[in-house]
Each structure stands twice: as structure tokens, then as C-alpha cells.
C-alpha positions in Angstrom: -22.3 -40.5 75.2 -18.9 -41.5 74.0 -15.9 -39.9 72.6 -15.1 -39.8 69.3 -11.8 -39.4 67.6 -11.9 -38.2 64.2 -10.3 -35.8 61.4 -10.8 -32.1 60.1 -9.9 -31.4 56.7 -10.0 -27.7 55.1 -10.6 -26.2 52.1 -10.1 -22.9 50.1 -11.0 -19.9 52.4 -11.8 -22.3 55.4 -7.7 -23.6 55.3 -6.9 -19.8 55.0 -8.3 -18.3 57.8 -8.3 -21.5 60.2 -4.8 -21.7 58.9 -4.1 -25.4 58.4 -5.3 -27.9 56.1 -6.9 -30.6 59.0 -6.3 -31.4 62.1 -7.1 -33.9 64.4 -10.0 -33.5 67.0 -11.8 -36.0 70.2 -15.5 -35.3 70.0 -18.2 -36.0 72.0 -20.9 -34.5 69.3 -23.3 -36.9 67.9 -23.5 -35.5 64.7 -21.9 -32.8 62.2 -24.0 -29.7 62.9 -23.1 -30.5 67.3 -19.5 -30.8 66.2 -19.9 -27.6 63.9 -21.0 -25.7 67.5 -18.2 -26.7 69.6 -15.7 -25.6 66.4 -17.6 -22.4 67.1 -17.2 -22.1 70.6 -14.0 -21.9 69.9 -14.3 -18.7 68.7 -11.3 -17.2 65.8 -11.7 -17.8 63.3 -13.9 -20.9 63.3 -16.5 -18.6 64.5 -16.0 -16.2 60.9 -15.7 -19.0 58.7 -17.7 -21.7 60.3 -20.6 -18.7 61.2 -23.8 -20.3 61.2 -24.9 -17.5 58.3 -21.9 -18.1 55.9 -22.6 -20.9 52.7 -20.5 -24.1 54.5 -19.8 -27.1 52.4 -19.9 -30.4 54.2 -18.6 -33.8 53.2 -18.0 -36.8 55.3 -15.7 -39.2 54.5 -15.7 -38.2 51.6 -19.7 -38.0 50.4 -21.5 -34.2 50.2 -23.8 -34.5 54.0 -25.3 -31.8 55.8 -25.5 -31.0 59.8 -27.8 -34.3 60.5 -25.0 -36.9 60.1 -24.4 -38.5 62.3 -20.7 -38.9 62.9 -18.6 -42.3 64.2 -15.4 -42.7 65.4 -12.7 -42.6 62.5 -14.2 -40.4 60.8 -13.0 -37.3 57.9 -15.3 -34.2 58.1 -14.2 -31.4 55.5 -15.6 -28.3 55.6 -15.0 -26.4 52.0 -16.9 -23.1 50.2 -19.5 -23.4 47.9 -17.8 -24.0 44.2 -18.7 -22.2 41.2 -17.5 -22.5 37.6 -17.4 -20.8 34.6 
């Protein structure tokens, strides 16, 4: 496995819970699902706001994706809650 340098971005209630809008991270995760597992393993506040039972949207390099999306060095991964309108 190769280590990748990625940029994480958090929006709305996830940003508020984590206390920052972005961070850089090195990971050997192959895909977004493995990355999410690594973030959950950090404990709070990640464990609550990114928990498996919560609705969390994911974008990879500004394109909507899911946990099967592969990670590449230099990728930007964004996590945000579903948006509702009215």
C-alpha cells in the first residue's frame, strides 16, 4: 500500500462538530470507505459526526461519490450532511 497525502474538507454541521473546515492527512486507505473507518477510529468528534448510521454525503475532487471511490495522492475528500431545500 502506498501512502497518499489528501485534503479533507468538512461542511455545515460536520464542520461545527469537528471544529475545523479542513485538514491535511496522510493515509494508506485505498478507498473512501477505508478512509472513513480511519477517521472513525480517531474517536470523538469524528466517531459521532461520521458514524455509519448517519447520513453523510461524500465528494471526491468536487464530484459526488460514495465509499467505493478510490483515493489517489493529492485527492480532496469532502464530507457534508444531506442538504434539504424548501
